[in-house]
C-alpha angles and dihedrals in degrees: 000000000000118000097223131058107216111210132186119201128213109197119025098211134126094299092052089049091054092047095048093045091046092057091053092041088066096040093102095060099266114164103257119236126205098026132108094245141346088241126034118182088342094307128117125200092256089057086076112102125185112222105165137021135188132192140148102224119110087215092062108028112096095022129107112265089242089062100035094060089066097046122113133300086032112098104173102134120248103256098153136041104241112194123214107291100195087231113126116207107241129206113262133194116282107198103143094341091110122050115218092249090053098057094100093046095049098033094204120215097212143358095213122109116232104180096150091052091050090052090049093050092047090053093048093048093061090227118172092207145001117233114207114214102157123144119281111273095036094130100149095036091053091050089050091055090045090054090047090052090052092048090050094045095244132142116243132220114191111204098176135069099268111115109243110123090035094049115090093213092056092042088057092049092055093041092052089050091051092243135130124237128191131185163009123216111340118249113225121241093250098356136149096270098049091045091049091048091050094050093047090047090051091053091049094045091052093049098255115143110226109223101175140351141175138189119201121187130191130179144155108232128096091268090068093042088051092050095055085091105081095206090065090056102064096101092037093057091046091050097047095040094049091049090059102037092048090074091060125073087217096039095120089052090058089052093048092050092048092239095134130063124176133170150073113315110177148010115231107179098201091060091070111181091346109112120200117200128191117196125189128186129181122187147152123247135180114344089004094289111161125244127190130186127191121185135179120201124188119187142152097259099208101045086055090058095041092057092054094042092053086061096041091052091053092047089051091052089054089052090050092048089055092046094239117169139197123021114354095221109186101045090043090056091057101039103038139058097219106033126165088260120025115216119221090239140005089247089058091047091051089051091052093050094045093049091046090055094046092050090056095055 
């Protein structure tokens, strides 16, 4: 088994900044917080090495990854000293990766697709996997990177709500290429979705009938500015809603009746990476007595994702070491909102992932 996990990044935004900084934050042997285990499959967080990076911003392309992660419009605070990586950020395909109202923020270098060049660079980098961190709504751009990963013979982790790992057609493409794929749409460490799932599951477990529920999220980074356009949110709403309704035997009924609404609702610039989530549940308990629950969650959005991704990357390396191909079901169910198979609870998903890892020892 190789010592290093060689990772390529697509999209050098706030999430990438948190992930790269997180790896170096634990490079001095600090006990890691917020992860499943210090060691997964023999790998520690600081075994992750970044070997290729792609973006479309003129502020980032051509710069060392250690510099690009702090370029505007990124606003993840500097919490780790990242040395020069020797990895130059390369121009990637745009397609729908930039919404029209985001052109000024992202300052793209080109509108041309260069899928073959991406595949070539991935192959030359020696990456084990490509991690997709593009903006929400980047359907065609994500598919382009997925095709490039297949052409280059690389595994693929899809961190955003475009359906790749959970789509049977794409599963087959990766399986036929002998490659592993994991996703879709990363679930934060203690984020809005996992909290909402837990509360809904609690109501159900205690015999309370959920009648209606909503989750409203606001934040101040470019993710939230990007998601002010409703048409870019279709997959995001499906992903987040399905993650919550899947824990209820009558979840689909709530969706059909329009008694559930989940998703980003506003961009508040001064919040920065701080995401504020409001969750509301209304239900009926014994003898039809009403019960209402209102919760506010405030978290640093990107550190929540970086913690989970540092585990997902290590799980993917275990899958690669064992030459697994196609959708990696059990880890995906725990780490992602819209996995190939949705567990009934996060406890069940954790059990699946843990058992999967034990069986590969």
